[in-house]
C-alpha positions as CSV (number, residue, x, y, z in Angstrom):
1,M,-75.2,223.1,201.1
2,G,-71.6,223.0,200.0
3,D,-68.9,220.4,200.7
4,S,-65.0,221.2,202.5
5,D,-63.8,221.9,198.9
6,S,-66.3,224.6,198.1
7,E,-66.2,226.9,201.3
8,D,-65.3,231.0,200.3
9,S,-61.7,231.5,200.0
10,D,-59.6,233.6,202.4
11,G,-56.7,233.2,200.3
12,E,-54.6,235.9,198.6
13,G,-55.9,235.5,194.9
14,G,-59.8,235.8,196.6
15,L,-59.2,237.6,199.7
16,G,-62.5,236.8,201.0
17,N,-64.0,236.4,197.6
18,V,-66.3,233.0,196.6
19,S,-63.9,230.6,194.9
20,R,-65.9,227.8,192.9
21,V,-68.9,227.7,195.4
22,I,-71.9,225.3,194.5
23,I,-74.9,226.0,195.6
24,R,-76.8,222.8,196.2
25,P,-80.4,222.3,197.3
26,P,-81.1,221.2,201.2
27,G,-81.0,217.4,201.7
28,Q,-78.7,216.9,198.4
29,S,-74.8,215.8,198.2
30,G,-72.2,214.2,196.2
31,K,-71.7,215.8,192.4
32,A,-73.2,218.8,191.5
33,K,-75.9,218.3,189.0
34,R,-76.9,221.0,186.4
35,G,-78.7,223.5,187.8
36,H,-76.9,223.5,190.7
37,L,-75.5,227.2,190.6
38,C,-71.4,227.5,190.8
39,F,-70.4,231.2,192.2
40,D,-67.1,232.7,191.6
41,A,-65.6,236.3,192.5
42,A,-62.0,234.3,192.8
43,F,-60.3,236.5,189.7
44,E,-58.9,240.1,189.3
45,T,-61.8,242.6,190.2
46,G,-64.0,240.5,191.8
47,N,-66.2,240.6,194.3
48,L,-69.0,238.5,196.3
49,G,-68.3,237.2,199.5
50,K,-71.2,234.9,199.9
51,A,-74.2,233.2,198.4
52,E,-77.0,231.3,199.7
53,L,-80.1,229.6,198.5
54,V,-83.0,230.9,200.3
55,G,-85.6,229.5,197.6
56,E,-86.4,227.3,194.8
57,F,-85.0,229.7,192.2
58,E,-83.9,232.6,194.5
59,Y,-80.7,233.1,196.2
60,D,-79.1,236.1,198.9
61,L,-75.8,237.1,198.0
62,F,-73.5,239.0,199.9
63,L,-70.9,241.6,198.7
64,R,-67.2,241.5,200.2
65,P,-66.3,245.0,201.9
66,D,-63.5,246.6,201.1
67,T,-60.2,245.3,202.5
68,C,-59.3,246.7,205.9
69,N,-62.8,248.9,205.8
70,P,-66.2,247.3,206.4
71,R,-68.2,250.6,205.5
72,F,-67.8,250.4,201.7
73,R,-69.9,247.8,199.7
74,F,-71.4,248.5,196.6
75,W,-69.3,247.3,193.8
76,F,-70.0,243.1,192.7
77,N,-68.2,241.3,189.9
78,F,-69.1,237.7,189.8
79,T,-69.6,234.8,187.4
80,V,-72.3,232.2,187.5
81,D,-72.1,228.5,185.7
82,N,-73.4,225.0,185.7
83,V,-76.6,226.2,184.9
84,K,-79.8,224.5,183.4
85,Q,-80.9,225.6,180.1
86,D,-84.3,227.7,180.3
87,Q,-83.5,227.9,184.5
88,R,-85.1,231.1,185.9
89,V,-83.6,232.7,188.9
90,L,-83.7,235.9,191.3
91,F,-80.8,236.8,192.6
92,N,-80.9,239.6,195.7
93,I,-78.0,241.5,196.7
94,V,-78.6,242.3,200.7
95,N,-75.9,244.3,201.9
96,I,-75.5,247.6,199.7
97,S,-74.2,250.1,201.8
98,K,-75.1,253.1,199.8
99,S,-78.8,253.8,199.8
100,R,-78.6,256.6,197.2
101,N,-77.9,255.3,194.0
102,L,-79.4,255.3,190.4
103,F,-80.8,251.8,190.5
104,N,-84.5,253.5,190.4
105,S,-83.3,256.1,187.6
106,G,-82.4,253.7,184.7
107,L,-79.0,252.0,186.1
108,T,-79.3,248.1,185.8
109,P,-76.5,245.5,186.3
110,L,-74.8,244.4,183.6
111,V,-74.2,240.5,182.1
112,K,-72.3,238.9,179.6
113,S,-71.7,235.5,178.6
114,S,-68.6,233.3,177.1
115,S,-70.8,233.0,173.6
116,R,-72.0,236.7,173.8
117,P,-68.4,238.5,175.1
118,K,-70.2,242.0,174.8
119,W,-72.0,243.8,177.7
120,Q,-75.3,244.0,177.7
121,R,-77.8,245.8,180.5
122,L,-80.7,243.9,182.2
123,P,-84.5,245.2,181.7
124,K,-85.3,247.9,183.6
125,R,-88.3,245.5,184.4
126,Q,-86.4,242.9,185.5
127,V,-84.7,244.8,188.2
128,F,-85.9,246.3,191.9
129,F,-84.4,248.4,194.5
130,Y,-86.4,248.8,197.8
131,R,-85.9,248.4,201.5
132,S,-86.5,245.0,202.5
133,A,-88.5,244.0,205.9
134,M,-87.0,240.4,205.4
135,H,-83.3,241.9,206.1
136,Q,-83.6,244.2,208.6
137,G,-84.9,247.3,206.6
138,H,-81.9,247.4,204.2
139,Y,-81.7,248.1,200.7
140,V,-81.6,245.6,198.6
141,L,-81.2,244.8,194.8
142,S,-83.1,242.4,193.3
143,F,-82.8,241.3,189.8
144,G,-84.2,238.3,187.5
145,F,-82.7,236.4,185.1
146,N,-83.0,233.3,182.5
147,F,-80.2,231.3,181.6
148,D,-80.5,230.4,177.9
149,K,-77.4,228.1,177.6
150,E,-76.1,225.2,179.6
151,E,-72.5,225.8,178.0
152,D,-72.0,229.0,179.0
153,V,-70.4,231.0,181.9
154,Y,-72.5,234.0,183.0
155,M,-70.7,237.2,184.4
156,F,-72.5,239.9,186.0
157,A,-70.7,243.4,187.2
158,L,-72.2,246.6,188.2
159,A,-70.1,248.3,185.2
160,M,-67.9,247.2,182.8
161,P,-65.0,246.2,184.7
162,Y,-61.5,247.9,183.4
163,S,-58.9,245.8,184.9
164,Y,-55.0,246.4,186.4
165,S,-54.2,243.7,183.7
166,R,-56.5,245.3,180.8
167,L,-54.4,248.9,181.3
168,Q,-51.2,247.2,181.6
169,S,-51.8,245.1,177.7
170,Y,-53.6,248.8,175.9
171,L,-50.3,250.5,177.2
172,N,-48.0,247.7,175.8
173,V,-50.1,248.1,172.2
174,I,-50.1,251.6,172.0
175,D,-46.4,251.7,172.8
176,A,-45.6,249.0,170.3
177,R,-47.5,250.6,167.5
178,Q,-45.9,254.4,167.8
179,G,-43.1,253.6,165.9
180,A,-39.9,255.8,165.4
181,E,-42.2,259.0,166.0
182,K,-42.3,259.1,169.5
183,R,-45.6,260.8,170.8
184,F,-45.3,259.7,174.1
185,T,-43.4,258.4,176.7
186,R,-44.1,255.5,179.4
187,C,-42.3,255.7,182.7
188,V,-43.4,253.6,185.9
189,L,-43.6,256.6,188.6
190,V,-43.4,253.7,191.8
191,K,-44.3,250.6,192.8
192,S,-47.9,249.8,194.9
193,L,-47.6,247.6,198.5
194,Q,-48.3,244.8,196.0
195,N,-45.9,245.6,193.8
196,R,-47.7,246.6,191.3
197,N,-46.7,249.3,188.4
198,V,-48.1,252.9,188.5
199,D,-47.3,254.1,185.3
200,L,-47.0,257.8,184.0
201,L,-47.5,258.6,180.7
202,T,-46.2,262.0,179.1
203,I,-47.8,262.8,176.0
204,D,-46.1,265.9,174.3
205,Q,-43.9,266.8,171.0
206,V,-42.4,270.3,172.3
207,T,-39.4,271.2,170.4
208,H,-36.0,271.6,172.3
209,S,-36.2,275.6,171.4
210,Q,-39.6,275.5,173.7
211,R,-38.0,273.9,176.4
212,S,-34.9,276.7,177.0
213,T,-37.6,278.9,178.0
214,N,-37.4,280.3,181.9
215,R,-39.6,281.9,184.2
216,L,-37.8,285.3,184.1
217,E,-39.1,285.7,180.3
218,R,-42.9,284.6,181.3
219,S,-42.8,282.6,178.9
220,F,-43.5,278.5,180.2
221,I,-44.3,275.4,178.6
222,R,-47.4,274.6,180.3
223,V,-48.4,271.0,181.6
224,I,-51.7,269.6,181.9
225,V,-51.8,266.4,184.9
226,V,-55.0,264.1,184.4
227,L,-55.4,261.3,187.1
228,C,-57.5,258.4,187.2
229,R,-58.9,255.5,188.8
230,T,-58.1,256.7,192.6
231,H,-61.3,254.7,193.2
232,S,-61.3,251.3,192.5
233,S,-64.7,250.7,191.8
234,E,-65.2,253.3,189.3
235,A,-64.4,251.5,186.0
236,P,-66.1,254.1,183.6
237,A,-63.2,256.5,184.5
238,S,-60.8,254.3,183.0
239,H,-62.7,254.5,179.5
240,V,-63.0,258.1,179.6
241,C,-58.9,258.4,180.2
242,Q,-58.4,255.6,177.3
243,G,-60.7,257.7,175.0
244,F,-58.7,260.8,176.1
245,I,-55.3,259.0,175.4
246,E,-56.3,257.6,172.4
247,F,-57.4,261.2,170.8
248,L,-54.2,262.6,172.2
249,V,-51.9,260.2,170.4
250,G,-53.7,259.8,167.2
251,N,-53.7,261.9,163.9
252,H,-56.4,264.2,164.7
253,P,-55.3,267.9,163.9
254,I,-56.7,269.1,167.0
255,A,-54.4,266.5,168.7
256,Q,-51.5,267.2,167.0
257,V,-51.6,270.8,168.2
258,L,-52.2,269.7,171.7
259,R,-49.0,267.6,171.6
260,E,-47.0,270.5,170.1
261,N,-47.7,273.3,172.5
262,F,-48.3,271.4,175.7
263,V,-47.2,268.7,177.7
264,F,-49.7,266.1,179.2
265,K,-48.6,264.2,182.3
266,I,-51.2,261.4,182.9
267,V,-51.3,258.6,185.8
268,P,-54.1,256.3,184.4
269,M,-54.6,254.2,187.4
270,V,-53.7,255.5,191.2
271,N,-55.0,252.6,192.6
272,P,-53.9,249.5,190.9
273,D,-54.0,247.1,194.2
274,G,-57.9,248.4,194.7
275,V,-58.8,247.8,191.5
276,F,-57.2,244.1,191.2
277,L,-58.6,243.3,194.5
278,G,-62.3,244.5,193.5
279,N,-62.8,247.0,196.2
280,N,-65.3,249.8,196.2
281,R,-63.2,252.8,197.1
282,C,-60.3,252.0,199.0
283,N,-56.7,250.8,198.5
284,L,-55.0,247.5,200.1
285,M,-54.9,249.5,203.4
286,G,-58.4,250.2,203.7
287,Q,-57.7,253.8,203.4
288,D,-59.9,256.5,200.9
289,M,-56.9,257.6,198.4
290,N,-59.0,260.6,197.4
291,R,-59.2,261.7,201.4
292,N,-55.7,261.4,202.5
293,W,-53.7,263.7,200.2
294,H,-52.5,266.2,202.6
295,V,-51.4,263.3,205.0
296,A,-50.1,260.8,202.3
297,S,-46.9,258.8,203.1
298,E,-44.5,256.5,201.3
299,F,-45.2,253.9,203.5
300,T,-49.4,253.8,203.4
301,Q,-49.7,255.6,200.4
302,P,-46.8,255.7,198.1
303,E,-48.7,256.3,195.1
304,L,-50.1,259.6,196.2
305,H,-46.6,260.5,197.5
306,A,-44.7,260.0,194.3
307,I,-47.7,262.1,192.4
308,R,-47.3,265.1,195.1
309,N,-43.5,264.8,194.2
310,V,-43.8,265.2,190.7
311,L,-46.5,267.8,191.3
312,K,-44.2,270.2,193.1
313,E,-41.8,269.6,191.0
314,L,-43.3,270.5,188.0
315,D,-44.6,273.8,190.4
316,N,-41.2,274.8,191.3
317,S,-39.8,274.3,187.9
318,D,-38.6,277.5,185.6
319,T,-39.6,275.8,182.8
320,Y,-43.0,274.2,183.2
321,Q,-46.2,275.7,184.7
322,I,-49.2,273.5,185.8
323,D,-52.1,274.6,184.4
324,F,-54.9,272.0,184.9
325,V,-54.9,268.9,187.8
326,I,-58.0,267.2,186.4
327,D,-59.5,264.0,188.5
328,L,-61.3,261.4,186.8
329,H,-64.1,259.8,188.8
330,A,-67.5,257.8,187.8
331,N,-70.7,258.6,189.5
332,N,-73.7,256.3,191.0
333,S,-75.6,258.8,192.0
334,M,-76.2,261.2,189.0
335,H,-76.6,261.2,185.4
336,G,-74.8,263.1,182.9
337,C,-71.2,264.2,183.4
338,F,-70.4,267.5,185.3
339,I,-67.3,269.2,187.1
340,Y,-66.4,269.5,190.6
341,G,-64.5,273.1,191.3
342,N,-63.0,274.9,193.9
343,T,-63.7,278.5,195.6
344,Y,-61.4,281.2,195.9
345,E,-61.0,284.6,198.0
346,D,-59.3,286.2,194.7
347,V,-62.0,287.0,192.1
348,Y,-60.0,287.2,189.5
349,R,-58.7,283.8,190.0
350,Y,-62.4,282.4,190.5
351,E,-63.5,284.0,187.2
352,R,-60.7,282.1,185.7
353,H,-61.6,279.0,187.3
354,L,-65.4,279.2,185.8
355,V,-63.8,279.0,182.1
356,F,-63.0,275.6,181.7
357,P,-66.2,274.3,182.9
358,R,-68.3,276.4,180.8
359,L,-66.7,275.6,177.8
360,F,-66.4,272.0,178.5
361,A,-70.7,272.2,179.2
362,N,-70.8,273.5,175.7
363,N,-68.8,270.7,173.9
364,A,-70.1,267.8,175.3
365,K,-74.2,267.3,175.2
366,D,-74.3,264.8,177.9
367,Y,-73.2,267.4,180.4
368,I,-75.3,268.5,183.4
369,A,-74.8,272.2,184.7
370,E,-77.1,271.5,187.4
371,H,-74.7,269.2,189.0
372,T,-71.6,271.4,188.4
373,M,-70.4,272.3,192.0
374,F,-68.0,274.4,193.3
375,N,-67.3,274.4,196.9
376,A,-64.4,274.5,199.7
377,D,-65.7,272.0,201.9
378,E,-63.6,271.0,204.7
379,R,-64.8,267.1,204.5
380,K,-63.2,266.9,201.2
381,M,-59.7,268.8,202.3
382,G,-58.1,265.6,201.6
383,S,-59.2,265.2,198.1
384,V,-56.7,266.0,194.9
385,R,-58.7,269.2,194.0
386,R,-58.4,270.4,196.9
387,Y,-54.9,269.8,198.2
388,C,-53.8,271.5,194.4
389,C,-55.9,274.4,195.2
390,E,-54.2,275.2,198.5
391,R,-50.5,273.7,198.1
392,L,-49.8,274.7,194.5
393,S,-49.5,278.0,192.4
394,D,-52.1,280.5,191.6
395,T,-52.1,279.6,188.4
396,V,-53.4,276.0,188.9
397,N,-56.8,275.1,188.1
398,A,-58.2,271.6,189.8
399,Y,-61.0,270.0,189.0
400,T,-62.6,266.8,189.3
401,L,-64.8,265.4,186.7
402,E,-67.8,262.7,187.2
403,V,-69.2,260.7,184.6
404,S,-72.2,258.4,185.5
405,M,-72.5,254.8,185.8
406,A,-75.7,254.9,184.2
407,G,-76.4,257.4,181.4
408,H,-77.2,261.1,180.5
409,Y,-80.7,262.8,179.4
410,L,-81.5,263.5,176.2
411,R,-82.7,267.1,174.8
412,D,-86.2,266.3,176.0
413,G,-84.9,266.1,179.6
414,K,-86.8,262.6,180.0
415,T,-85.3,260.2,178.2
416,I,-81.7,258.7,179.3
417,A,-79.3,257.0,176.8
418,L,-77.2,254.4,178.7
419,Y,-73.8,254.7,178.3
420,N,-71.2,252.2,176.7
421,E,-67.9,252.1,175.7
422,D,-67.7,254.5,172.6
423,G,-70.0,257.2,175.0
424,Y,-67.1,257.1,177.6
425,H,-64.5,257.4,175.3
426,R,-66.4,260.9,173.7
427,V,-66.4,262.6,176.9
428,G,-62.5,261.9,176.9
429,R,-62.2,263.6,173.5
430,N,-64.6,265.7,174.3
431,L,-62.2,266.7,177.4
432,A,-59.1,267.4,175.1
433,R,-61.0,269.7,172.3
434,T,-61.9,272.1,175.4
435,L,-58.1,272.5,176.6
436,L,-58.0,273.7,172.8
437,Q,-60.6,275.8,172.7
438,Y,-59.8,277.3,176.4
439,Y,-55.9,277.7,175.2
440,R,-57.7,280.1,172.4
441,F,-59.5,281.6,174.8
442,I,-57.1,283.1,177.0
443,N,-55.3,283.5,173.9
444,V,-52.4,281.1,174.0
445,L,-52.9,280.0,170.9
446,A,-53.8,281.5,167.7
447,V,-57.5,281.0,166.4
448,P,-56.7,280.0,162.7
449,L,-58.6,281.8,160.2
450,V,-61.5,280.5,158.2
451,S,-59.6,280.2,155.0
452,E,-57.1,277.8,156.6
453,M,-59.9,275.8,158.4
454,R,-61.6,275.3,154.6
455,Q,-58.1,274.4,153.3
456,Q,-57.3,271.9,156.2
457,G,-61.0,270.3,155.3
458,K,-60.1,269.9,151.9
459,R,-56.8,268.4,152.4
460,R,-58.6,265.5,154.6
461,G,-60.5,264.5,151.5
462,R,-63.4,265.7,152.1
463,P,-66.5,264.3,149.6
464,R,-66.7,266.1,146.4
465,T,-70.1,267.3,147.8
466,H,-68.8,269.3,150.4
467,H,-66.7,271.2,148.1
468,S,-67.5,274.6,147.0
469,R,-69.1,274.0,143.4
470,S,-67.2,276.4,140.8
471,R,-69.8,278.7,138.7
472,S,-69.6,278.5,134.9
473,R,-69.0,282.2,133.7
474,T,-70.6,282.1,130.6
475,R,-73.9,280.8,132.5
476,Y,-74.1,284.4,134.5
477,E,-72.4,286.5,132.1
478,V,-74.1,290.2,132.7
479,K,-75.5,291.2,128.9
480,P,-75.3,295.0,128.4
481,R,-78.7,296.9,128.9
482,P,-79.9,298.8,125.5
483,K,-79.1,302.4,125.2
484,T,-82.4,304.6,126.3
485,T,-83.2,308.2,125.8
486,R,-83.3,309.7,129.2
487,C,-83.9,313.0,131.4
488,H,-83.7,314.4,134.6
489,A,-86.3,314.7,136.9
490,P,-87.3,317.4,138.9
491,I,-86.0,316.9,142.5
492,A,-87.4,318.7,145.9
493,Y,-84.5,318.9,148.3
494,T,-85.4,320.3,151.6
495,N,-83.3,322.1,153.8
496,L,-80.7,319.9,154.8
497,S,-77.1,320.6,156.3
498,I,-74.6,318.0,156.7
499,C,-72.0,318.2,159.5
500,Y,-70.2,315.2,161.0
501,D,-67.5,317.4,162.3
502,S,-67.6,317.3,165.7
503,T,-64.9,319.8,166.5
504,G,-66.0,322.9,165.2
505,G,-66.6,325.6,167.1
506,G,-69.6,328.2,167.4
507,G,-72.2,329.2,169.8
508,G,-75.2,327.9,170.7
509,G,-73.6,324.8,172.2
510,V,-74.6,324.0,176.4
511,G,-71.9,322.8,178.1
512,G,-69.1,321.8,175.6
513,I,-71.3,321.4,172.9
514,S,-70.3,322.8,169.7
515,S,-72.8,324.1,167.4
516,D,-72.4,325.2,163.8
517,E,-74.9,327.0,161.7
518,G,-78.0,326.3,163.9
519,G,-76.6,322.4,163.6
520,F,-75.8,320.6,166.7
521,S,-72.6,318.0,166.8
522,P,-71.4,317.0,170.2
523,T,-68.4,316.1,171.6
524,R,-67.5,312.4,172.1
525,P,-65.3,311.5,175.2
526,M,-62.4,309.4,173.1
527,P,-61.1,306.3,175.6
528,I,-57.5,306.7,177.0
529,A,-56.5,303.3,176.4
530,P,-58.0,299.8,175.8
531,G,-59.5,298.0,178.3
532,S,-62.2,300.9,178.9
533,S,-65.7,300.3,180.3
534,C,-67.0,302.5,177.6
535,F,-68.3,300.3,174.1
536,S,-65.1,298.2,173.1
537,G,-62.0,298.5,174.5
538,Y,-59.8,298.1,171.2
539,R,-62.2,299.7,168.9
540,N,-62.2,302.7,171.0
541,Y,-58.6,302.9,171.1
542,R,-58.6,302.9,167.4
543,R,-61.2,305.2,167.4
544,A,-59.0,307.3,169.7
545,V,-56.0,307.0,167.4
546,T,-57.8,308.0,164.5
547,A,-59.4,310.9,165.7
548,S,-55.5,312.2,167.0
549,C,-54.4,312.5,163.8
550,G,-54.5,315.4,161.3
551,H,-56.9,314.0,158.8
552,H,-60.2,315.3,158.3
553,D,-63.5,312.5,159.3
554,Q,-64.2,310.8,155.7
555,Y,-67.9,312.4,156.3
556,S,-66.6,315.8,156.8
557,L,-67.6,317.1,153.4
558,G,-67.5,320.9,153.6
559,T,-64.0,320.8,154.8
560,S,-62.2,318.5,153.1
561,E,-59.8,319.7,150.5
562,P,-60.3,318.5,146.8
563,A,-57.3,316.4,145.1
564,A,-55.0,318.5,142.8
565,G,-56.0,315.7,139.8
566,S,-59.6,316.2,140.3
567,R,-59.6,320.2,138.9
568,H,-61.9,318.6,135.3
569,K,-64.1,317.1,137.3
570,R,-65.2,319.8,138.8
571,R,-65.4,321.2,135.1
572,A,-67.4,318.9,134.0
573,A,-69.8,319.2,137.1
574,A,-70.1,322.9,136.8
575,A,-70.7,322.3,132.8
576,A,-73.2,319.5,133.5
577,A,-75.1,322.0,136.2
578,A,-75.3,324.8,133.3
579,A,-76.9,322.8,131.0
580,L,-79.9,322.1,133.1
581,P,-83.3,323.5,132.0
582,I,-83.9,327.0,133.9
583,D,-87.1,325.5,135.7
584,V,-85.5,322.9,137.8
585,P,-84.6,324.2,141.3
586,V,-81.0,324.0,142.2
587,P,-80.8,322.8,145.9
588,P,-79.4,324.7,148.6
589,K,-76.7,323.3,150.7
590,P,-77.9,320.4,152.8
591,Y,-78.4,320.9,156.4
592,L,-78.8,318.0,158.8
593,S,-78.6,318.2,162.5
594,I,-77.3,315.2,164.5
595,I,-78.2,314.8,167.9
596,D,-77.0,312.6,170.7
597,L,-79.7,312.2,173.0
598,N,-77.2,310.4,175.6
599,Q,-75.3,313.6,175.9
600,L,-78.1,315.8,176.3
601,T,-80.3,316.7,179.9
602,R,-83.7,318.3,180.1
603,G,-82.5,322.0,179.6
604,S,-80.5,321.4,176.8
605,L,-83.1,319.7,174.8
606,K,-85.6,323.0,175.7
607,L,-82.9,325.0,174.4
608,K,-82.3,323.3,171.3
609,A,-85.9,322.6,170.5
610,S,-86.1,326.7,170.9
611,S,-83.1,327.1,168.4
612,F,-85.1,324.7,165.8
613,D,-88.1,326.8,166.2
614,A,-86.4,330.2,165.6
615,D,-84.6,329.0,162.7
616,D,-88.0,328.0,161.4
617,R,-89.3,331.7,161.9
618,R,-86.3,332.9,160.1
């Protein structure tokens, strides 16, 4: 089925991947003809270990396991060429190591060709995931495909690849276009085992005066650390990170506020060797880097060792304070995006830890709260969120942000919308917006006034239809009403007495409850300071301060002293009262009783009812 020049490649470029392997039907040799498929995975992020022809149109494909670790076999990325027009094939990936995945819930392989470079998902009706008796009971992923162009080279992948070279090109582009205004700096944190760069981006525009703060004054520069691509196959996480970076270095007002007040430390690719080799989860040494943070050394995991030093240096600094450590991942067994967090014995720290996921859930429509989990699992003690929880200060909130490789549910809860690159970028933008809301929620940033937000909207050049329309003054001019003769109508008043003053003495009260002229006005307890449990703390504090002043309440009409300038008004009122007809009843002094049922017991209610009966008898 193959000659000597098309054997599986074991060189450094392939590390076990197939390299230009031509699959010929049995009994044929010589030059390959059209329709004899040629498989290749000896390129960056490629993974395909072996291909066999098992039928006229059926091929069994074997994934290459991670280097130095045969446990993980899930990521695939390979090309097929030398096809014949309208050739139909069936590919079976027969050695997938993870049985719990989304292949039966909307996830399908991606395909593109040289003439159609945009990634497209295969239709669900052409993809099958099942347990095969022909393959010793292992799970098999089968998908059919029809090659429609002979000249094209077709590429199949589990998810949209995001290679190390693409990251370097992207960083070079945004570094070249930022111009004189430096919104971020880029440096090489450390070199990997295969001498690849581990880049560190620092995004901030914090002024020099803010950097002169110290820990004694408790005015720190807050730092947000974002890590990405610890697991090499989780390419969607890199798209989320790119959307986050593009938003922060852009011209959006939210990005400007974040840059001027906070420092962002971003490591966009923690495991560059694993990404380049096409591993599923491990680095070159076959180690799962998200399980070795507590034992990482500079010889086996230099990337983790360098990042740990940066975290410790920031945590011990007198100027900086780490608020967030967010690790971006992609999930192949659940839909939507969600957050993993930690649990703490300190209830106040745990309550503070729950705030950010709640705010993020309000911002992201694709967030699934049912998948959110907070735990202290011993199996995850080597992850970055557990390491930061135990080794760094109590002010650090460490999370793992997961985004699905497939898609998210729509509002009906049944339809699944599959992610594309823009969808992953939107998750990154929502992450930045949530950070702004969080710092406004904890009063680190001031909440803008509505008038300021409207002015910003006008400055952005919104359409004229969005502006408030000016109304014509002449059109809505109120015309004077015609003069008519008026007469006073007889009014019957009931016996009411208004008494809102709770400090008045007098008998009839029970248990310190004051009563005046048969009325009832209880004394309400005032809170001592803001934050008390009764009512709202700040408003009660203002109420208590007002009650302690020497001024009368605005409703205490009977006890208020009239102003000296209102003497002519009293005379005019007396003259008007004298001019009334004799048959009009003059109202007596108003009488009103206010009862606070929350301050009464059953005995006082009976006593109060008896006082009302006595008043009626009088």
